[in-house]
N, C-alpha and C positions, 0 to 999 in steps of 0.2 A: 281749563277754564280757571281763570284768577280769581281766588275768593278772598273775601275782606278778610282781612287778621283782626281777631277780637283785641284787644289793649286792656290795660291794667283798670282794675275798678270792675270788671265783668266777672261776676261770680261763678261763670264756667270753669275758670282759669284756677279755680279756689277748689274743685272738685276733684275727690279721684276717682280716673275713670273706672269704668266695667269692662270686661273680658268681652270678646267678641267672638262669631266661629264664624268659619268659612262661606254661610248663606247671610252674612251679613250685607242688608240693602246696598246695591250699587257699590259696593268696596272696591271695586277694581278701579271705579272712574272716579270714586273718592283719593285715591291715592294716586293717579296720574294729576287730577287740580291737586293736591297738597304739593306734589314737585315742581307743577307750574309755577302755585303762589309763593311758595320758596325760593326758585329761583329769579322769579319777578321784581322781590323782594332783596335778592344778593342776600339770603341765607343760606346757612349749611344744614340747617333742621327747618323742622315743624314738626309739631305734635296737634294731634286732634282738637285739644280744648283751646286751641289756638284761631280754631275755624269755627268754634263753637261747640265743638261735639266732646264728650265728656264719656271717651272711650279709651281704651288701652291699643294706640297706633300712632307713631310715628316715622317720621323718614330722614334719612339725613344723607347728604352728600359731601365729603370733604373736600373734594377736588380744590377749592377757590384758596387751602392753605397750602396746597402744591406747588401754585403760582409764586417761583423765587425768580425774581428779576434779577440778571444777568451782572449788576451793582450790589442787589442784597445780601452780599456777602455775611452779614451779622446773622440772616433767618437761615443762610446755608450750615453756617455755625450751629446754631441751635439745633437745627434738623438735620438727622443723619440723610443720606439718601436714601436709604431702606424706608426711614418714617416718611420722605416725601413721595416713592414710589407708591405706599400704601396709603397714603392720604387721597392720592389721584384717585384711586379707584374703589376708595371705599363709599361705596353708594348702598345703600339697605334700607330696606323696608321692615319696620319692627311692629309686631302685634303679638299683645300680650306678655309683654317683654316683664321680667323677672330679674333684678340684678341679684346675685345668691353671692358676690363676694368685691369687697372692696379692698384693696389694700396699698402699699408700699407707700412712699412719702409723700406727704400733701405738698402742693405746688400753688403759686400764685399767677391766676391768667386774668388778661382785661377782659372780660365776658359784656356780651350787650343781647339782648334779647329783641324779637319783631314785635312782642306783643308790650314792650315798653320802650317805644321810640326813642333815638337821641339821649339813652342813660348808657353809661356804660363805667362797671366799676370791676376791680380787681377781686376775683374767689378764690378763694381755699378749695382744693377738691384733691382724693386722694390718685395716686400716679395709674393706678391697675384698676380695671374692672371687670371681672367677669359675668356674664350676662345672659339668661336665656329664653329664646322669644321665638315667635315663628316668622316666617317669611311670607309674602303675600301669595303664595302657592300652597301656605300652610304645613310648610314643612319646618321641623322643630332642628332648633338649632341650639347649640352652647358657646360663646366665642368670649375669649378672654384678650383686651385690647388694653395701650399702655396709651399715654400720653395725650395730643389732641382727639384723636380717636374717642378714648375713652371717657373724655369733657365733653365729646358731644353729645354722647349715648348719655352720660351722668346728667347734661342739663336738661335733655328731653324728656327722661325718664324722673327728675322733678316735675314736668309738667302733668305727666298723668299720673303724680302722684297730689296735685294739687298745689305743688312749690313753684316758685321762682327765686330765681337766681339774689334777686334784694333779701331773703329770707337770711341769705348766707353771708351779709354783709354785717359791720359792727353795729349795736344801735344807734351808735354814733352817727355812723355813716348815713344809715338810715334815715335819721329826725333829720339829717342833712338835705336827703334827697324829697323828704315830705311835702315839699310844696311843688317841687317837678312831679312827683307822683300826683298829687291831686291835678295839677293840670291838665296832665294825660287823661284821668277817668272821666273831668270835665271837658272833654274836646278841646285843650290849647293846645295843640301842637301842630307842627309840621312833618308829615311821612312823605318819604317817596314810593310809598305803596298805597292800595287800597285798604283801609282801617274801618273797624265799626265800634263806635262808642256803646257802651252799655247805656239803654235808657233806663233812668229808676225810677 
């Protein structure tokens, strides 16, 4: 089932998510719905707060980043064949995730967010992340990720910590976006997917 995506201005996006256990009610259905919602909105990740639940759960599928057109030589140069192959198959469920290390060089990438429609900004993040998490079968994993896979995880992890990518841009840029963000929270925007505006 495609769920409405909660947009900027809803307090749930600022809540730190709580841990869940394997007996969390309707978990399997919730995960399936989150993937369906993400695909419907052409996203590469979605976190539980974005569908109104302040729990430590997010899902990712970076396959769209691996779609390289034959003419897109620039993208092919930026991404190695190994990374393209990895992104093609990087589909994961992260439960009770904990980032245990971030390292490497800071690099900028133009990020967007399903909860902040039509706004994109360059965000600096460290290139490598090590994350500890449980999958949908509650099997524990520790994984070290680089590049785009690391960035998607960092972005979604921010959501379960009550943070948004707009928190990571300069105060000047945030000031420039203030009007647009206010419009989103007041429902003055268009999105190509179902959304839910917080009723104050």
